[in-house]
Structure formats: structure tokens, C-alpha cells
N, C-alpha and C positions, 0 to 999 in steps of 0.2 A: 556366200565366204566358202564354205565347207566344197562346196561344190567345185569349185575353183581349184582349189588345194590339190583334192584329190586327183582331177584332170592334171594338174602339175606334174603330181608325183606319177602317175601314168606313163606321162610321156617322158619325164625320164627313165623311166626305167624300159620300156620299152628304147628309148634311144641306146643306153648301155649297152643294153641286149645286141641291138642291130650293130651295134659299134662295136662289139666286139668276137660276133660272130663273122663280120666283115675282115677283120684285123687276122682270125682266125685261119682264114682262108686266103688273106694275101689279095683282097678284093677292094677293090679302092673306087668307093662311090664320091664323084663328083659331085652330084645333088645331095648329098647329105647334110642337114642341116646338122649344126654343132649344137651341143647339149646349154651353152652359155646365148646362143640364139632361140631355140624354143623357148627357154626362159624370158627371153625379152621379149617374144611375141608375145604371150599368156599377161604377162605384167604389162604388157603395153593396151592389152584388150580390156585388159583388169581395172586398167588406171581411168579408160572412157568411159564404161559402166558406172566409176563410182564417179564421177563426174556428171555425166546426164541424171544418175538418183539424185547427185546434189541440187543441182539446177533447177532441173525440169519443173518443181513447185513456184520457181523465181518467174521461169516463162510464163507471160498470159499470150493468148489471140484476140484480136483487136477486130469487130463486126462491127456494119453499119447496117442498120433499119431503114427501107428502102421502102419508100410507099407506092405500091403497084398499084393497079384499075385494074380492075378483073368487070367483065362481059357476061353480067347473070342473070340476061334475058330468057334463058331456058331454065332455071332453076326451077321456078313454080311450077314446070311439064313433067318434073321427075319427084318431086318433093312435096306437089300442093300447098309451099307455102311461098308468099307472095315476097320480093328482093325487089332492090332498087337498081336497076340497070349497069349502072356504074359505081359500082361499092367499092369504096378504097379499103385497101388493106394494107399490113405492112411485111414485108418480106425480108427476114434476117442474113447475111452475107456476112461471112466471111473474110477479110481482106488483106492484114495484114499479121504481125507479130509486135510483142512488147514485151521488157521485163523488168521486174520491180525493185527500184534503186531507194525506198521509202516504204516501210511497213503500213504507212498512216494512208496508202492506196497512192504513189504518185509514181509513175510509171516511163519510160522513155522509149519512144519510137522512131521511124521516117518520119518528116513532114509532109513527105507525098500520099504517108495511108493516110493521114488525119487533113487533107488541103483543103476541106469542102467546111458548110458549116452545117451536113450532116448531122442527125442523130447515132451519135458513137455507143457503144458498148465494148465490154471488155470481158472473158470468160478465161479464166485459173484453168488448172492444169486437172482439177475435181469436176469441171462443167460448171462451177458459180460462178452466174453472175453477175457485174455491178455495170453501171451506170455510169457516164462519163460525167464529171461535173464541167472543169476547166482545160482549155490548150493551150498551150504555148508555144508556137512556130517559131521556128528561127530562121530571121529573113536571109542571114548569110550563109546559113548551111543547113541541109536537107535533116534538119533534127526537131522532135518537138516533144515536150515532156506533157503528162495528161495527168490529170487527178482524177479519182472513183470518189462518188456520193456517198456510195453505202459498203464503206470497209468495215469487215468483220473485228470484232472488238480487239481479239487478238492479235489483229493485224497479219498483214502477207508478207510471206516472205522475202529479207531483202537480198539481193546476188550481191557478190562481190565484186567490184572494180577492181583491178588491174592499172597498169599503167600501156600506154602505146608506144611511148621513147625508146625503148630499149629493142624495140620487137627483131629478129634476127630474119631473114629469109630460110629455109626451110625448117623452121620453128612448126612443130606440132599446132594444130586450130582444132575445134567443132564446134559445129554452129546447128542451131534448133530452131526450127519455127514451123509455120502452120503450112508447109508446100501446097502451091497451088491454089491457097486458101480452100481448104479440105480435109490434109492429112496435120492436124495437130502433134506438136512438140515432132515432128520429124526430125533426125538427126543424122546430122552427114561429115565427115571427116577431111582432112586433108592438111595440108601445108602452109606457111606463107610465104606464096609465088611471086613478090614482090611490095616494094615499098615505092613510096614518094611517088605514087603514079597520078595522073589527074586524065579526068574521066566528064563528059558531059553524059548526067544522067536522066532517066527522064523518057519520055515521047513529046516530042513538037505534036505530033495526030491529036496526042490526048489532051496539050495546052500546058505539057511541065517538062521541063525543059531546063536542068540546072547545072555548071560549071561548080567540080567537084573537085578541090586539089590536094593531092598529098595520100592520098587514100589508100588502105589497104588491099594488096592482092591476093586471093587465094586462092588454089585448086575446090576447095571443100563446096560443094555442087550447093547454093543458091537460087533458089525458086522463085517464083512467082508467089506471094502469098509470106514468105519471109523475109522482108523486107522491116525494117525495127527490129527484126532480131538480133540476141547476141552472138557474139565471133569469141570464142572462150580461148584460153590456153589452156596446158597440163594442168593446171592448179584449179581450175574453172574458177578464174575469175575472168571477167570483159575485159575484151581489149579492145573491140571493135561493135560499130551498128550495122549490120548487115545490109546493103542498101542498093545494091544493083547487079546485074548479070548481063557479060556482052551477047547483043545478039549475031556477032560473026563468029563466034568461037565455042568451043566446050569448054567447058572447068575453067569458066575464067568470071571472076566473081570478085565485087568488091565492098571493101569495109570502110565507113567513118572511123577515124581512131577516135578513142574514147576518152583521151585526153581532150576533145573537143568540147565534150559534154560537160566536160566537170568545173566549168569557172562556173555555167552556168545554174547547175546543181548547185556550187557553194552558194552563189548567191538568193539561191533561193530559200534555203536551210537557213542564212542569216537574216534575211528580210519577210520571208514569206508572199515573196512577188516575184515573178517573170521580169525583173529587168537587164534587159542587155544594152551596153553601147553598140551605136549603130552609125556607122561611118558614109554610107548612103552611096555606095559606086556599087559598077558589076563591071569585072576586068577580066585581061586575060592575063595570063604568068609569062614573064618573058626570061627563059634560062639561062644558060651562061653561055650556052652553046648559042643557041637562037642570038644572042646578046655581041654574040663572035661576029656571027656570019651575017649581020645583017648592023653592025659596027654602033649599035647601041645599048645604051647600059641597062643593067640586068636589073628587074624588078616587075612591077606591078603594070600592066598598059590600059587603063583606062577607058571603056567601051561606051558607058553611061551613066549618069547622073542622079538621082533623086533629087528632081524639086524640092524646095525648102531642108533638105537635108544638112547633116553635120559639112559632108563636103560642099553642097552647093554653098552654103553661107561663108564658107571659108573662103572660093573662088577656086575649088578647084576641076577642070574642062576635061572634055573628050576628047582623048593625045595627047593629055600629061600619063607621065611613068612615075610612079610613087617607088621609088631606091629605098629609103630609110623612114621608118619607125622610131622617132624619138633616136635616134643613131643605128640600131640595129637594121642591117642589112636583109631586103625583102628578095628570099629566094623562093624556089620550087618547094622546098622539101620541110623540113622545122620550124621557117620563118615564114610562111607563107602570109599575106596582109590577113586571112581571117586569121590566122592564128593570134597572130602580133595585135588586133583589134582585140578579139577576145580576151584578151588577160589584161585589159584595164576595166573599167566601172565608166558608168555611166556619169556624166560630168565634168571625167579627167581631160585634162586641156595635155594635147599630145603635140609633138613636133612632126609633120612631114616631108622629106625631103625630095622635091618633086623637078623630073626633069623635062623641059619647056623650047623648043625652040633653040636648041643644042644650048642651054644654059641651066644649071641647077639652081635651083632657090627653095629656102624655107619657108614653110605656111603653118600657121598655127590653127588647128582646130580643138572645137569644143564637143568632144561625143554626146548626143543625144540618146534617147533613147529610143530602141527598136519601134519601129509599126506595128501594133497589133495586128495579125493576117486571119 
């Protein structure tokens, strides 16, 4: 802090002297920064440094233990010891990022980071390693909550959660994560580039592709390995979960709004279980513009229905358009179908307004618990 203050004083003195010299000689320098601009730059850099110091202990790296088969047929030739030719070993590999939301060892990350039944572990900023105990995967969003087995007696440092409901385009943000699955606690900065975006995240070639609505667009660099890490505001609060990067463009990354995960966390804190309501459909959102162009209502166009789900038992069909949930209009921004359902609890009875065969009707649905994955 003393070094930053000293640097600020030096910059102000230099600016004052230079400003006096140029004015005394009648010289106008259009490129010269004002003293207020210099102070602003220094303050901004200082704020980023402070946020990183504050938050880094709460950011963790998620790894996987991959069994590898190594042929050791020639090992006896070099060391004189007999070895089984196909001896199996464990190779550890960093695959993503997460952040601590409860000191007992509750961590939030992306679902696609921990999508398999592999042996996962977590490493903190200091290099301490923890085994993963349980994983909850949200079937409606690319969100997962994991707990660790061997949390330290004093607990881990919790991160502060902000809100994503009042974000503004142009707002400064900071991303922290394990870039490229190698460089832990890499820091990038940028701004909120857009809100209410809809994307298809993942790779169909890798067997994972998911439609995400109402995500945050940012130009803060989000690289492979950053997935599951926090997107922070200037106060060091999490406002999103880094989840995807555009392969077609540069400096285009996306984050899931933090408000989506809060309901699951509140439910866990109250019950100690990860239960979440599950409607059981996949859908494409029909925006207001698309609705006008195609002469259809605004809402969620049902693409598929999960057998035995709440939607299936209620009689919802492929091709239906869900326009309202308990009278609230489904839209592409703050009231997506996923958001409206996430605000309910398992066992709740809701009323869906459905558009089918040029007619609207209301269907009663009892929400079941999301299946484990």
C-alpha cells in the first residue's frame, strides 16, 4: 500500500511539473493525461489488486485422477526389477475452477467440469488437496455443487456472493481461474459486454452441448480451465460463473448469472440436501421479435419431454409453447422458464399456460425432484 501511495505522489508531481512547463511555454499537449485521469487509473489498478488478494483464497482448482495404463515391459532391463507389463497408475490433471460458498467445503463449479463419475479432487491457492465427497449436478443449468471430504478444522474461506439482477453493460468485471488447466489463479479483467444472451455451450463432438439462456457476455478473457470460476464485480462479489468462450470470436466469453444458483444454495443450507424442482423439458426460447415475425406467442417452445417427468405426467407435448408460469410471462431475459422454475420447490403445484393448436390452455403441474446425474 505504501508503494502504491508513493507511486501516486510521484505521478502527481511529474504531472504538475510537466503541466507547468508546457503552460509556461504556451505548449499544448493533446495527449497529456490530467491529474484526475492519472489518479483514476491508479485507483482502478489498486482496486483490482485488492479484490484479487481478497478473493484468491476462495478460488479453487478442480482436478481429476485419470487411471493410465503404462507398458513397463522394458523396465526390468534398466533397473533389474521385474514389473507387470500393464501396470496401472493414476495421473492427476487440472480440468476446471470453482469457488467456496460455505466454509465447511461447499464449492460451486460448472456441471460440465464434473460431468462424469470420475475421481475428482480440489486444490486451494496454497496447494492443499482435498478429495471430493458428493456432487450435485443441476439438470436445468450448467451448474454443479460439490462437497469435499477432508475440509480443514478452521474451514475454507467463503467467497461473497453479489447479485446479477442489476448488472449494467460496461460495468467492470474480474475473472479468476485455472487457465488452460495449468495456470492456477490466473486473473483477467474486462467489462460486461452484453446481458440476456442465449448460447449453446459445450461441444457436440465431446458429447456435451447445452442451451443456456440469459447469460452474461464479457470481454474478460475466459480460457479452457476457467470454467466454473467466479466472475466478480469491483467489490469482489461473485456476479456470475464463467462457463463458455466463443470459438468464432475473440474476447467473447460468457458467464451464468449468480442469481440462478442462489436458490439451490439456499435449499441446501436449509435441508442439507441438494433437491431441486425439475419440469422435465428441453426448449428453445421464442423472443418477442421472433414471435412477431412468425405470428406465434412469446415463450418456450418445447423440443423434448423427459419420460416420467412432471411435464410428461401433466401431458405437455413436443411443439407446445409455454407462455406463462403462474401468470408470469416467460421471456428471454429475466423470466426465462429455467429461472421461473428454479424459484419453486420440490412438490410445488404450478400452473403453466400452454399454446397448442392455435389455442391457449392451462395445465396444472406438480414439480418432482431433479434426477441425480
